[in-house]
C-alpha positions as CSV (number, residue, x, y, z in Angstrom):
1,M,52.8,50.4,76.2
2,D,55.2,49.6,78.9
3,A,58.3,47.3,78.6
4,T,56.4,44.2,79.8
5,D,53.7,44.8,77.2
6,E,56.3,45.2,74.5
7,L,58.2,42.1,75.5
8,N,55.0,40.1,75.5
9,L,54.0,41.4,72.1
10,Q,57.5,40.5,70.8
11,K,57.1,37.0,72.1
12,G,53.7,36.7,70.5
13,L,55.1,37.9,67.2
14,D,57.8,35.2,67.4
15,K,55.1,32.6,68.0
16,V,52.6,33.8,65.3
17,L,55.3,33.9,62.6
18,R,56.2,30.3,63.5
19,I,52.5,29.3,63.5
20,L,51.9,30.9,60.1
21,A,54.9,29.1,58.6
22,A,53.8,25.7,60.2
23,A,50.3,26.2,58.9
24,G,51.6,26.5,55.3
25,A,51.9,30.2,54.7
26,E,54.0,30.9,51.6
27,E,55.0,34.3,52.9
28,I,55.2,35.7,56.4
29,G,55.9,39.1,57.8
30,T,54.8,41.9,60.1
31,H,52.1,44.5,59.4
32,N,54.1,47.7,59.4
33,S,56.1,49.7,56.8
34,R,59.4,48.9,58.4
35,G,58.7,45.2,58.6
36,K,60.1,42.7,56.1
37,T,58.6,39.6,54.6
38,L,60.0,36.2,54.0
39,N,59.0,33.6,51.4
40,V,58.9,30.6,53.7
41,K,58.8,28.1,50.8
42,R,62.2,29.3,49.5
43,A,63.9,30.1,52.7
44,S,66.4,27.8,54.4
45,S,65.8,26.9,58.1
46,H,68.7,29.3,58.9
47,E,67.1,32.1,57.0
48,F,63.8,31.4,58.6
49,E,65.2,31.5,62.2
50,K,67.2,34.7,61.4
51,F,64.1,36.4,60.0
52,V,61.9,35.4,63.0
53,K,64.6,36.5,65.5
54,E,65.1,39.9,63.8
55,E,61.5,40.7,63.3
56,S,60.3,39.7,66.7
57,S,63.1,41.6,68.5
58,K,62.5,45.0,66.9
59,P,61.1,47.7,69.1
60,L,57.3,48.0,68.7
61,R,56.9,51.6,69.7
62,N,56.5,54.2,67.0
63,L,55.6,51.8,64.3
64,S,53.7,53.1,61.3
65,A,50.9,50.6,61.9
66,P,48.9,50.7,65.1
67,V,48.9,47.8,67.6
68,S,45.2,47.2,67.9
69,S,42.4,44.6,67.8
70,A,39.0,44.3,66.3
71,H,36.0,42.1,66.7
72,Q,36.7,39.1,64.5
73,M,33.5,37.6,63.3
74,G,32.5,34.5,61.4
75,S,35.7,32.6,61.8
76,C,34.1,29.7,63.7
77,R,30.5,29.8,62.4
78,M,27.5,28.4,64.2
79,G,25.2,26.2,62.2
80,T,23.2,23.0,61.9
81,D,25.5,21.1,59.6
82,P,29.2,20.3,60.4
83,K,30.0,20.8,56.7
84,G,29.2,24.5,56.8
85,S,29.9,25.3,60.4
86,A,32.4,24.8,63.2
87,V,29.9,24.7,66.1
88,N,26.4,23.5,66.6
89,P,23.5,25.7,67.6
90,M,24.4,25.2,71.3
91,G,27.9,26.6,70.7
92,E,29.6,23.2,71.0
93,T,32.2,22.3,68.4
94,W,31.4,19.5,66.1
95,E,34.9,18.0,66.5
96,V,35.5,18.1,70.3
97,E,32.7,17.2,72.7
98,G,32.5,19.6,75.6
99,L,34.4,22.4,73.8
100,Y,32.2,25.5,73.5
101,V,32.7,28.8,71.6
102,A,30.9,31.9,72.9
103,D,32.3,34.9,71.1
104,T,31.8,36.8,67.8
105,S,33.5,34.1,65.8
106,V,30.3,32.1,65.9
107,F,28.5,34.8,63.9
108,P,27.7,33.8,60.3
109,T,29.5,37.0,59.0
110,A,30.6,40.4,60.2
111,L,27.7,42.5,61.4
112,G,29.0,46.0,60.4
113,V,28.0,47.3,63.8
114,N,29.4,47.0,67.3
115,P,28.5,43.4,68.4
116,M,28.5,44.0,72.1
117,V,24.9,43.2,72.9
118,T,24.8,40.4,70.4
119,V,27.9,38.7,71.8
120,Q,26.5,39.1,75.3
121,A,23.4,37.2,74.2
122,I,25.4,34.5,72.4
123,A,27.6,34.1,75.5
124,Y,24.6,33.9,77.8
125,C,22.8,31.3,75.6
126,T,26.0,29.3,75.2
127,A,26.5,29.3,79.0
128,Q,23.0,28.0,79.4
129,S,23.9,25.2,76.9
130,V,27.0,24.3,78.9
131,L,24.9,24.2,82.2
132,E,22.3,21.9,80.5
133,S,25.0,19.6,79.2
134,L,26.6,19.4,82.7
135,R,23.2,18.7,84.3
136,R,22.6,15.8,81.8
137,K,26.0,14.3,82.5
138,K,25.4,14.6,86.3
139,E,22.0,12.8,85.9
140,R,23.6,10.0,84.0
141,L,26.1,9.4,86.8
142,I,23.4,9.2,89.5
């Protein structure tokens, strides 16, 4: 990790702590043994700002928790009913016309295996849906 990576991650940490608090989290914190937590519901705005500034400005190298990512699956499920899914079978969101999701989040649940080939297929099929939608819109204009 170079200095630019570290700075970008620190900025991201600042934003994510604020997003979590704004979304209603009762407690926020970082995922490492040296990180602190803050009860957002009990903290004053001054305490909140101080916490976010301190936690997001700490060096990120040599932490006890690795900086990593994993395949997040099932957080934006695909389905036939808006009550139980976020996107329709074409990958288009129920709430925003023309917004498509084409990653592992449309899976119904975590697979337990590497999703590379499956997500490639989902992305390909969703791209075909986007193309078909654009063709239909173009035909309506002609």
